[in-house]
N, C-alpha and C positions, 0 to 999 in steps of 0.2 A: 504493500500500500504506500509506503514511503517513497519508493522508487517511482511509482506512478504519479504521486503528487509532485515530485520533483520534475518529472517530465512535463507536467502541465504548468507548474508555477515558475519554472526557471526562465522561460521566455519573458514572462511578466517582469521578473526581477532584472533580467538583462536590459530590457527596454527602459525601465525606470532608471537603472544605473547609467545607461548610455545618455539619456536625456539629462541627468544630473551632471555627467561629465562634460557634455557639450555646453551646458549652461555655465560651467566654470571657466570656459575659454573667454579671454578678453575680446572686446570688439575688434581690436587690431589683428587678432589671430584668425579671423574668419574671412576667407577669400570671397570676393564678390564675383560670382560666376554668371549670374543672370538676374534679370529684373524680378523682384518679388520672391526671391529664393527663400526668404525667411518664412513666408506664408506657405509655400510648397513644403518646406522642411517640417514646419509645425504640423501641418495637416497629415503628411505621410507618416511621420514618426508616431504621432498619437493615434493614427488609424491602426498601425501595427501594434501599438500598446493596447488599444481597445479590442482588437481581434484576439490577441493572446489572452487578455483578461477575460473576454467572453468565453473563450475555449476552456480556460481554467474553471470558470464558474459552471459551465455545462458539466464538467467532470465532477465538481463538488456537489452540485445540485441538479442532477439530471431531470428531476421533475419540475424544475422552475420553468416557467413559460418564457418564450422568446422575447416578448415585450418587456418582461421584468428584467431579463438579462441586458437587453439593449438600454433600458433606463439606468440600470446600475452602472453600465459602462460609461454612459454620458456623465453621470454624477462623479464617477471616479476620475474621468478626464478633466472635468471642471476643477475638482479639488487638487489633483496632481498638477494641473496646469497653473492654478493659482499659487501653489507652493513653489513651483519652478520659477515663476515670474518674481515671487518674493525673494527667493534665493538669488536670482539673477540681478536683482536691484543692488546687491552688494558687490558685484563683480565689476572691476574697472573696465570702462568703455562699453558697458551694457546698460540697458534700461528695462524697466518693467512696463508692460503695456496690456491694457485690458483686452485689446483686439486680439492679441496672441492667445489669451485665455479662451476667447470665443472660438478661435480657429482650433485650439487644442480640444475643446469640447466637441466641436463638429467632427473633428478627426476621430475621436474616441467613439462617438455615436456611429459614425460610418463603419468603423472597424467592428463595432458590436453588431451592426446590421449584416456585415459580411459573414458572420458566423452561421447564418442560415444556409449558406452554400458550402460550408466546410463540414465535412463528415468525419 
């Protein structure tokens, strides 16, 4: 049971750690590759976090309805996005933006919705 739990929760912890790590990078360390890359990054990484979180929730609570899992993913994305922006406000060359939290939430919500097609 422990090995199975690790298999489902490890991706969640990985994406949370990766988000935290990238938030520690100063603004000068982030290359400017294309327009609006921060929006794309926030959406994609939180979609992956939401998808992995939804997958872990389905493992833990197989009887939970899809709508409940999707809502929990959105709330999780909102809370983790808020904590990430708060943390980022202390990093040199970075700022905290409510818009980023909104994109994080939408990304997590989207990832939660994608669980429907993941078997």
